[in-house]
Structures are given as C-alpha cells and as structure tokens.
C-alpha positions in Angstrom: -51.5 26.9 204.6 -50.8 25.7 208.1 -54.2 23.9 208.2 -53.1 21.7 205.2 -50.2 20.2 206.9 -52.1 20.0 210.2 -54.8 18.0 208.4 -52.1 16.0 206.6 -50.3 15.0 209.8 -53.2 14.8 212.1 -55.3 12.8 209.7 -58.1 13.2 207.2 -61.0 10.9 206.6 -62.1 10.6 203.0 -65.8 10.1 202.6 -65.9 8.6 199.2 -69.3 7.0 199.4 -72.4 8.8 200.7 -73.3 7.4 204.1 -69.8 6.8 205.5 -70.4 9.6 207.9 -72.6 8.9 210.9 -76.2 9.6 210.4 -78.5 11.7 212.5 -80.7 9.9 215.0 -83.9 11.1 213.3 -83.0 9.3 210.0 -85.1 6.1 209.7 -83.1 3.6 207.7 -83.0 -0.1 207.3 -80.1 -2.0 208.8 -79.0 -3.3 205.3 -78.5 0.3 204.2 -75.5 0.8 206.5 -72.3 1.2 204.4 -69.0 0.1 206.0 -65.9 2.2 205.6 -64.2 -0.8 204.0 -66.8 -0.9 201.2 -65.0 1.9 199.4 -62.1 -0.6 199.0 -63.9 -3.9 198.6 -63.6 -4.3 194.8 -61.8 -2.7 191.9 -64.6 -0.3 190.8 -65.2 1.1 194.3 -61.4 1.4 195.0 -60.8 3.0 191.6 -63.4 5.6 192.4 -61.2 6.4 195.5 -58.1 6.6 193.3 -59.6 8.8 190.7 -59.3 11.9 192.9 -55.6 11.6 192.8 -55.7 12.2 189.0 -57.8 15.3 189.7 -55.2 16.5 192.2 -52.5 17.0 189.6 -52.2 20.8 188.8 -53.0 21.9 185.3 -50.3 24.6 185.1 -51.7 26.2 181.9 -55.2 26.9 183.3 -54.2 28.0 186.8 -53.6 31.6 185.9 -54.6 34.4 183.4 -51.2 34.4 181.7 -48.5 31.9 180.8 -46.9 32.3 184.2 -45.9 28.6 184.4 -42.5 29.6 182.8 -40.5 30.5 185.9 -37.0 30.4 184.3 -35.3 32.7 181.9 -37.5 32.0 178.9 -39.8 35.1 179.1 -40.1 38.7 180.0 -43.4 39.9 181.2 -45.0 43.2 180.4 -43.8 46.1 182.5 -46.9 46.3 184.7 -47.2 42.6 185.2 -47.8 41.1 188.6 -47.2 37.5 187.8 -45.0 35.1 189.8 -42.2 35.2 187.2 -42.1 39.0 187.7 -41.9 38.6 191.4 -39.0 36.1 191.1 -37.2 38.6 188.8 -37.5 41.2 191.5 -36.2 38.8 194.2 -39.6 38.2 195.8 -39.5 34.4 196.2 -42.0 34.5 199.0 -44.5 35.4 196.3 -45.5 31.8 195.8 -46.8 31.9 199.4 -48.8 35.1 199.3 -50.0 35.6 195.7 -52.0 32.4 195.2 -54.2 33.9 192.5 -51.2 34.0 190.1 -49.3 30.9 191.2 -50.0 27.3 190.5 -47.7 26.4 193.4 -50.3 27.4 195.9 -53.9 28.1 195.2 -54.8 28.6 198.9 -56.9 25.5 199.2 -57.2 21.8 198.1 -58.9 21.6 194.7 -59.7 18.2 193.3 -63.2 18.4 192.0 -64.0 17.1 188.5 -63.6 19.8 185.9 -62.0 22.3 188.3 -58.9 24.1 187.1 -57.3 25.8 190.1 -55.2 23.1 191.6 -52.2 24.2 193.7 -49.2 22.0 194.0 -48.5 22.6 197.7 -51.9 21.9 199.2 -52.9 19.2 196.7 -49.6 17.3 197.1 -50.0 16.8 200.8 -53.6 15.9 200.4 -52.8 13.4 197.6 -49.9 11.8 199.6 -52.2 11.2 202.6 -54.9 9.8 200.3 -52.4 7.5 198.6 -51.2 6.2 202.0 -54.8 5.6 203.1 -55.4 3.6 200.0 -52.3 1.5 200.4 -53.2 0.7 204.0 -56.6 -0.5 202.8 -55.4 -2.9 200.1 -56.2 -5.9 202.3 -59.9 -4.8 202.3 -60.0 -5.4 198.5 -61.2 -8.9 198.9 -63.5 -9.0 195.8 -60.8 -8.5 193.2 -58.5 -10.3 190.8 -54.7 -10.1 191.1 -54.6 -7.8 188.1 -57.1 -5.4 189.8 -55.1 -5.4 193.0 -51.9 -4.7 191.0 -53.5 -1.8 189.1 -54.8 -0.1 192.3 -51.5 -0.6 194.2 -49.4 0.6 191.2 -51.4 3.9 190.8 -51.2 4.6 194.6 -47.5 4.1 194.7 -46.9 6.2 191.6 -48.9 9.1 193.0 -47.3 8.9 196.4 -43.9 9.2 194.7 -44.8 11.7 192.1 -46.2 14.3 194.5 -43.2 13.9 196.8 -40.9 14.3 193.7 -42.7 17.5 192.7 -42.4 19.0 196.2 -38.8 18.0 196.5 -37.9 19.7 193.1 -39.0 23.1 194.5 -38.3 22.9 198.2 -35.6 20.2 198.6 -35.6 17.3 201.0 -38.7 16.9 203.1 -40.2 14.2 205.3 -41.2 11.2 203.1 -44.6 10.2 204.2 -45.1 6.5 203.6 -48.0 6.0 206.0 -51.0 7.9 207.1 -50.2 9.3 210.5 -52.6 8.9 213.4 -54.7 11.8 214.6 -53.0 11.9 218.0 -49.5 11.0 216.8 -46.8 13.4 217.9 -45.4 15.6 215.1 -41.7 14.9 214.9 -40.8 13.7 211.5 -37.4 15.1 210.5 -36.7 16.5 207.1 -34.6 14.1 205.0 -31.9 15.0 202.6 -32.9 15.2 198.9 -31.2 11.9 198.1 -32.8 10.2 201.1 -36.2 11.3 199.8 -35.3 10.3 196.3 -34.3 6.8 197.4 -37.7 6.3 199.0 -39.5 7.7 195.9 -37.4 5.3 193.8 -38.8 2.3 195.6 -42.3 3.5 195.0 -41.7 4.3 191.3 -40.0 1.1 190.6 -42.5 -1.0 192.3 -45.3 0.8 190.5 -43.5 0.0 187.2 -43.6 -3.7 188.2 -47.3 -3.6 188.9 -48.7 -1.4 186.1 -49.3 -2.4 182.4 -47.7 -0.7 179.4 -51.2 -0.1 178.0 -54.4 -0.3 180.0 -56.3 -1.3 176.8 -54.5 -4.6 177.0 -55.8 -5.4 180.5 -59.1 -7.1 181.4 -60.2 -4.2 183.4 -59.2 -1.7 180.8 -61.5 -3.2 178.2 -64.4 -1.5 180.0 -62.9 1.9 179.1 -61.0 0.9 176.0 -59.9 3.8 173.9 -60.2 6.2 176.8 -57.3 5.0 178.9 -54.5 7.1 177.5 -54.0 9.3 180.6 -54.0 6.4 183.1 -50.8 5.7 185.0 -48.8 3.1 183.2 -45.4 1.3 183.4 -44.0 3.8 181.0 -44.9 6.7 183.2 -43.5 5.0 186.3 -40.2 4.2 184.5 -39.9 7.7 183.1 -40.3 9.3 186.6 -38.1 6.7 188.2 -35.3 7.8 185.8 -36.0 11.5 186.3 -36.0 11.0 190.1 -32.6 9.4 189.9 -31.2 12.0 187.5 -32.4 14.9 189.7 -30.9 13.2 192.8 -27.6 12.9 190.9 -27.6 16.6 189.7 -25.2 19.1 191.3 -27.8 21.0 193.4 -29.3 17.9 194.9 -25.9 16.3 195.4 -24.7 19.4 197.1 -27.7 19.5 199.4 -27.2 15.9 200.3 -23.4 15.4 200.3 -21.8 18.9 200.1 -20.3 18.2 196.6 -21.4 20.5 193.8 -20.8 17.9 191.1 -22.9 15.2 189.4 -23.2 12.0 191.4 -22.2 9.3 188.9 -23.9 6.5 190.7 -27.3 8.1 190.7 -26.8 9.1 187.0 -26.0 5.5 186.2 -29.2 4.4 187.9 -31.1 7.0 185.9 -29.6 5.9 182.6 -30.4 2.2 183.3 -34.1 3.0 184.1 -34.4 5.2 181.0 -32.8 2.4 179.1 -35.4 -0.1 180.2 -38.2 2.4 179.1 -36.5 3.1 175.7 -36.2 -0.7 175.0 -40.0 -0.9 175.3 -40.4 2.0 172.9 -38.0 0.5 170.4 -39.8 -2.8 170.5 -43.1 -1.2 169.5 -44.8 -2.4 172.7 -46.2 1.1 173.4 -47.8 3.8 171.3 -45.3 6.3 172.8 -43.1 7.7 170.1 -41.6 10.9 168.8 -44.0 12.8 166.6 -42.9 13.9 163.2 -41.8 17.5 163.1 -44.7 18.3 160.7 -47.0 17.4 163.6 -44.9 19.2 166.3 -47.7 21.7 167.1 -49.9 18.8 168.1 -47.8 18.4 171.2 -49.1 21.7 172.5 -52.5 22.7 171.1 -55.4 21.4 169.2 -56.1 24.1 166.5 -59.4 22.5 165.8 -58.3 18.9 166.2 -60.5 16.8 168.5 -57.7 14.9 170.2 -55.9 15.9 173.4 -52.7 17.7 172.6 -49.6 15.5 173.0 -50.1 13.2 170.0 -51.6 12.5 166.7 -54.0 9.7 166.2 -52.8 6.6 168.2 -49.3 8.0 168.5 -48.5 9.8 171.7 -45.3 11.6 172.6 -46.9 12.8 175.8 -46.0 10.3 178.6 -47.6 12.1 181.6 -50.3 14.8 181.5 -52.8 16.2 184.0 -56.4 15.6 183.3 -58.2 17.9 180.8 -60.3 19.8 183.4 -61.9 22.3 181.1 -61.1 24.6 178.2 -60.7 27.7 180.3 -58.6 29.7 177.9 -60.5 28.7 174.8 -61.9 32.0 173.4 -60.1 34.0 176.1 -58.0 37.0 174.9 -56.1 36.9 178.2 -55.1 33.2 177.7 -51.6 31.8 177.6 -50.7 32.9 174.1 -48.5 35.9 173.6 -49.6 36.3 170.0 -51.0 39.8 170.1 -50.2 43.0 168.3 -51.7 46.4 168.4 -54.5 45.1 166.3 -55.9 43.2 169.3 -57.6 44.4 172.5 -56.1 43.6 175.8 -54.3 40.3 176.5 -50.6 39.8 175.7 -48.6 39.7 178.9 -45.3 38.0 177.9 -42.7 37.6 175.2 -39.6 35.5 174.8 -36.4 36.8 176.5 -34.0 37.7 173.6 -31.1 36.2 175.5 -33.0 32.9 175.8 -33.7 33.0 172.1 -30.0 32.8 171.4 -30.2 29.2 172.5 -31.7 28.4 169.1 -28.8 27.5 167.0 -28.3 27.2 163.3 -29.9 24.7 160.9 -26.5 22.9 160.7 -26.7 22.2 164.4 -24.0 24.6 165.6 -24.6 27.2 168.2 -24.7 30.8 166.9 -21.4 31.7 168.6 -19.5 28.9 166.9 -17.2 30.5 164.3 -18.2 27.9 161.7 -21.9 28.2 162.3 -22.6 30.6 159.5 -24.4 33.0 161.8 -24.6 36.5 160.3 -25.3 39.4 162.8 -26.6 41.4 159.8 -29.1 38.7 159.0 -29.6 37.1 162.4 -32.7 35.1 161.7 -31.5 33.3 158.6 -30.8 29.6 158.5 -31.7 28.9 162.1 -32.8 25.7 163.7 -36.3 24.8 162.4 -37.7 25.1 165.9 -36.8 28.8 165.9 -39.4 29.4 163.2 -42.0 27.3 164.9 -41.5 28.8 168.3 -40.6 32.5 167.7 -42.3 35.3 165.8 -39.8 37.8 164.3 -40.3 41.2 162.7 -42.4 40.9 159.5 -44.0 37.5 160.3 -47.7 37.3 159.4 -49.8 37.3 162.5 -53.3 37.9 161.0 -54.6 35.5 158.4 -58.3 36.5 158.1 -60.0 39.6 156.8 -59.2 42.7 158.9 -60.9 46.1 159.1 -59.1 48.8 157.2 -57.7 50.4 160.4 -56.2 47.0 161.4 -54.8 45.8 158.1 -51.4 47.5 158.8 -51.0 45.1 161.7 -51.2 41.9 159.6 -47.5 41.6 159.9 -45.6 41.9 163.1 -43.9 45.2 163.7 -41.2 44.3 166.1 -38.6 46.8 165.1 -37.7 49.5 167.6 -40.8 51.8 167.8 -43.0 49.3 165.9 -46.6 48.8 166.9 -45.9 45.4 168.3 -43.2 46.8 170.7 -45.4 47.9 173.6 -44.0 47.5 177.0 -47.4 46.9 178.5 -48.3 44.3 176.0 -46.4 41.6 174.1 -43.3 42.3 172.0 -41.3 44.0 174.6 -38.2 42.0 173.7 -38.5 42.3 169.9 -40.0 38.8 169.7 -43.4 37.2 170.1 -44.1 33.6 171.2 -45.8 31.1 168.9 -44.7 27.7 170.3 -47.7 26.8 172.4 -50.6 28.5 170.4 -51.3 28.8 166.7 -50.8 32.1 164.9 -54.5 32.8 164.4 -55.2 33.0 168.1 -55.9 36.7 168.0 -58.8 39.0 168.1 -59.4 39.3 164.4 -59.0 35.6 163.5 -60.8 34.5 166.6 -59.8 32.5 169.7 -62.3 29.7 169.3 -61.5 26.2 168.2 -58.2 25.9 170.0 -57.2 24.3 173.3 -53.8 24.2 174.8 -52.5 21.4 177.0 -48.9 20.8 178.0 -47.3 17.7 179.2 -45.4 17.1 182.4 -43.3 14.5 180.6 -42.9 13.6 176.9 -40.6 11.3 175.2 -38.2 14.0 173.8 -37.5 14.9 177.5 -36.6 11.2 178.2 -34.1 11.0 175.3 -32.4 14.1 176.5 -32.3 13.0 180.1 -31.0 9.6 179.0 -28.2 11.4 177.1 -27.3 13.5 180.2 -27.5 10.5 182.6 -25.2 8.4 180.4 -22.8 11.2 179.9 -22.5 12.0 183.7 -22.8 8.4 184.8 -20.9 6.4 182.3 -18.5 9.2 181.2 -18.8 10.1 177.5 -21.1 10.8 174.6 -20.2 7.4 173.1 -21.2 5.6 176.3 -24.5 3.8 176.8 -26.5 2.4 179.7 -25.7 -1.1 181.0 -29.0 -2.5 179.7 -29.4 -0.5 176.4 -27.1 0.0 173.4 -28.1 3.6 172.4 -25.3 6.0 173.1 -25.8 9.4 174.8 -24.9 11.0 171.4 -27.4 8.8 169.6 -30.2 9.8 172.0 -29.3 13.4 171.6 -29.3 13.3 167.8 -32.8 11.7 167.8 -34.2 15.1 168.9 -32.0 17.0 166.4 -33.0 14.7 163.6 -36.7 14.9 164.4 -36.5 18.7 164.1 -34.6 18.6 160.9 -31.5 20.2 162.3 -27.9 19.1 162.0 -26.6 16.5 164.4 -24.1 17.4 167.0 -20.6 18.2 165.7 -17.7 15.9 166.7 -16.0 18.9 168.3 -18.8 19.0 170.8 -19.6 15.3 171.3 -15.9 14.5 171.8 -15.5 16.7 174.8 -17.6 15.9 177.9 -17.9 19.6 179.0 -18.9 20.8 175.5 -21.3 17.9 175.1 -23.0 18.9 178.4 -23.2 22.5 177.2 -25.0 21.2 174.1 -27.4 19.2 176.2 -28.2 22.4 178.2 -28.8 24.3 175.0 -30.8 21.5 173.4 -33.1 21.2 176.4 -33.7 24.9 176.1 -34.7 24.7 172.4 -36.8 21.6 172.8 -38.5 22.1 176.2 -38.5 25.9 176.7 -41.8 27.7 177.3 -43.5 24.3 178.3 -43.5 24.5 182.1 -40.9 24.3 184.8 -38.4 22.3 182.8 -36.0 25.3 182.4 -36.5 26.6 185.9 -35.7 23.2 187.3 -32.8 22.6 185.0 -31.0 25.8 185.7 -31.4 25.2 189.4 -30.4 21.5 189.5 -27.3 22.3 187.4 -26.4 25.2 189.8 -26.4 27.6 186.8 -29.3 29.9 187.8 -27.0 32.4 189.7 -24.7 32.9 186.7 -25.1 36.3 185.1 -25.8 35.0 181.6 -28.9 33.2 183.0 -30.1 36.1 185.1 -30.1 38.7 182.4 -33.3 39.2 180.3 -32.8 41.3 177.2 -34.5 42.8 174.2 -33.1 43.3 170.6 -33.3 46.7 169.2 -33.1 47.3 165.4 -34.5 49.3 162.5 -36.2 47.6 159.6 -34.1 47.9 156.5 -35.5 48.5 152.9 -35.2 44.8 152.3 -37.0 43.9 155.4 -33.9 42.7 157.3 -32.9 44.3 160.6 -30.2 47.0 160.6 -28.5 48.6 163.6 -29.2 45.3 165.4 -28.1 45.3 169.1 -29.0 43.7 172.4 -30.3 45.8 175.3 -30.5 44.7 178.9 -34.1 44.9 180.2 -33.6 43.5 183.7 -31.4 41.2 185.8 -33.1 38.6 187.9 -32.3 38.6 191.6 -30.9 35.2 192.3 -28.5 34.2 195.0 -27.5 30.9 196.7 -30.5 30.8 198.9 -32.9 31.0 195.9 -32.0 27.6 194.7 -34.7 26.3 197.1 -38.0 28.2 197.5 -38.8 29.3 201.0 -41.4 27.3 203.0 -44.3 29.0 204.6 -43.5 30.2 208.1 -46.8 28.8 209.4 -45.9 25.4 208.2 -42.2 25.2 209.2 -43.0 26.2 212.7 -45.4 23.3 213.3 -42.6 21.4 215.0 -39.0 22.2 215.6 -37.4 19.4 213.5 -39.1 20.4 210.3 -37.1 23.6 209.7 -36.9 26.3 207.1 -34.7 26.2 203.9 -31.2 27.7 204.3 -31.0 31.5 204.0 -34.8 32.0 204.6 
C-alpha cells in the first residue's frame, strides 16, 4: 500500500493517448505524428476520455467479494466459518481491511480502473483518482478548442470526483490531508492531517462549485445529445448537491464534531448548511426538473435488482430514485450460487453466507408506524411477525415463507417453504438462516439452485432520494431544532420529509408523541434509516459511528430467535438468543491506517488508539 501514496505524492503521469511516452530511437515516424501531452486536454472529447477513468475508479461494493460483505454494521450475522470482513470486525480485528484484500472492497491491493473490471478498492483507487482529478483541473487552460458548456462539464466532473473520493476516505479514516493540487515529484512530503471539519470545508467548496457548473440532466445539454438516453450515470447538479449536503451533515455529526472540536454533540451550524443544500436539491425535485423521484412501493425491488428487467437497478423506466451509482462493470454474480443473496435453504448446494441479525430486525416496526416496543403498537410476542411494516415482508424471510417457486425434485420438495424454526433445515450455522431469518431485500426469491440464478443482476446505489429525505429530516431537526422546522430555503418540515418515506412504504406516519419530542424524533430517524437503508452498503456502519452509537451494547449484540413451529404455523416458545457481541471500543470509530503509509512522513500520523 505504501507505493500508492508514494506514487500519489511523488507524482503519476497518465498516458491517456498512445504516443505520449517517448518513443524508441529506432522508430521511424513522421514529425506530424508527434502527439503533445496537452492534446489529451485540447477539446471536450479528448478531455472527457481522460475523465472517464474516474467513473471506473468508483468501487462496486456488490461485486468486489464472494459474499454480501459490504454490510459492515449490525445488519447481518455471517455463517460460523466465515472469513469475511464483517466477521473480522465482529472479532475486533479492524486491521483486517489492510491485510485481507480479497474479501474487502476497502483495499483490493492495487489500483483497478479498467473498463469492465470489478475489483476496485476504495483506498488505492481514491488516491489515484484524486491525483488524476487534480491533474485534469491543472490542465483546464489547455482546453482551447471547447465551448463554455464543455469546459463547465469537464471542470464540474473533476471537482465532484476530487471531493467525493476525499469524502469517502474521511468517512472511514477521519480527517486527512486534502489534496487540491498534484504535488511535484521532488516536493517534500509534509502535508499535515486536517481535522474532519477542515477537510469537509474544502470538500464543500468543490461539491458546491461542481453543482454550479453541472447540468441537472446531461440529455438537455448540447454535448449530451451525442449520448442521449445513455447519460443517466453521469455526474449532475443533483449528485453534487446531494453530496454537498451529506458532507455537511457528516461534518455536523457527533463523531466528526468530537474529532474536530471535542464536543460529542451535533454541530447545529453544519446541520443548517446541510439542510439548506438538501432544500435546494428537493426544490428541483418538486419542480419536476429532474427524473429523480421516489419509486412506488410496488416497484421497490427495482431499486436493488433486475429480476429479468433490462434497465439498471435504481429506477423504473425514466424515473430514477438512484442519485449516484458506480458503473455497471459486469454481471459477476449473475448465475453464481455464491453471490450476494442469502436466499438458500438445504435444497441448494453451497452459497449462503449471511442472514439478518435478529436484533437488527427489531427495527422493523408495525404497520401503524409505531416501534414494536411501544405499548400501543399492537405487537404480539406470540405472533411476532403479524402486522409489521410492509418493508419487513419485502426484506425479511420468516419461517414458512415460500422460497422455491418452480418444479423441484421429490427429495427437495420439502424445502419449498423455509424451515427456520429451531432445528429446521434452514437453520444451519455454516449456511444461511443462522439467526432464524433469511434476507430477501436485495435479490428475488427465486435466486436459488432450483429456480435458477440467471436473469437477475443486483446493483446498489451509493445515494438515492430516500436517503436525501431522511438526511434532510435529520439536518433540519439538529440544525433548526424541531420536527416542525424546515430549511431556510425550503418549506418542507423535517416531519414532512420523514413521512414521505413512511407513506411510500404504506406504513403509518410518525406519531405525535415522537415527532413532538426532539430526542424521540431522532430515535425514530435512526430506526427509519435502518428499515429503509439497511443491507444496502455502508449506510448503517457509517450512521452508527457518526452518531457515536456503535459502542453501545444494543448495537454490538447480534442475536438469533429460537422457536418451535406451532400447529397453526405460528412460532411458540419464541425467545432471543445472543450469538455474539461485536468488539467495539472508542478507538474503533476510525479504522486504522496502514503502518507503511502513516510512516511516510512524521506529520501524517496514525489514528488515535492504533
């Protein structure tokens, strides 16, 4: 890993056009065949070719590994013999991201940016991409054969990627040097680490400038007409605003505020900035100026997988809820029984490494919107899966659910319905079902050996609109003070934004007993983000850390439910059993940095406690 930062800080030359390197003396070429290094930047199409690699540098977390190990929070329990990164974190081995690159999207051991390649690692790719973005920004003056629109599009993309890769690094490792220029090859290494908020301030400038330069929709630009209909994953004003807001919200969160100021509270000023930026974005959505919108709940699965559809997951038709996604680099898991799905029973060979943590499943409240521990919720411990939030039935497979739809051999027919009761065939500690639940959120039911794995592709979003509404609600609450408050530039209240997600799911809106109390409303935001965004990536891992909740016992415990199947099919003797307790202490809020990297120069430094 040391070589990545060495190359980053000492200087890389990008040979984007064949011939930029010096040629051997024996080559006989005409003088007019010489290509200047500035030719890569002279016009939009050459320069855009340079920029395209930045898209390819964004990790595809769902195709980086053999299992759904992108969930690093409390959502899942892995099989007993698992060697995935989540398991290492459970055991307290947070160095694992640095030495088990074959199972971690955080570090794949090398820079990977080739078209169609799937094993991008965040740490090496981020530093590579930041330097590349800086080189591009320093060559903008060489773009002499271009319109103003073309110059704006190039600069906006470069600024976005510089900020985005810094933001992703900061979210795992805290404040770092913010590289806003390409350092010379002989320049002395002495850049100090900034505080988180100092880094966030610099990223904010880049994100907000990118939002000024970029269009809402590339199809509406002159340049975009050449690729009309195929521009949905290009960086836009919407993406830049979404991340500008998220950057401010993270900077204002307790962990980041503590790292920067010593206070373990929300920073209201950063939260106000976040709310106002999100407000600017949501006004564009409300005005119908973008195709970004919440999908109907009947189309909810289209956010995560294709199930035979021909469009990229994240939307239906022209409507997209996905705001920012990595490129579709290949359908690696399509047809693979070791893919990200946890939908396997004894009827299937191999595969199946994870299942939902039963403690996490308790976040799914009742259809009336109340949490299950509310005395008025109607929750019945003797019938625990009745009348739950509709997302519970979409995301979680319970005992007795049908998991095979096609024709099965006689010896497999008994497994058509999940046997998740204690001792049931689906409760194998070295397969799925260890917790008494199976996961169906991100893959269709029929992704199993009998029904076949083909015809499905899974692709998760780094950012989608539901996340923005919930972040807006949180930012308004913590910045402007109450559920009934709104941003300075937008009339939607925090409660109103929150209820948009409840209403889309068909669940009851927040009860006045919760919205009327700041602390209780924040508790409901925490639970709502779990229900809406769980199992989709690092949302939960980042949330628990930034809220300074990850060290609390309730979030460290991973449990299973034990029960017998009654004559009516309902569970009896239902109880919770502790499976493991994650090792998490104060120092674990920031991941350790590689020793080989932090010793490059004295002022870089290791994270506290490591």
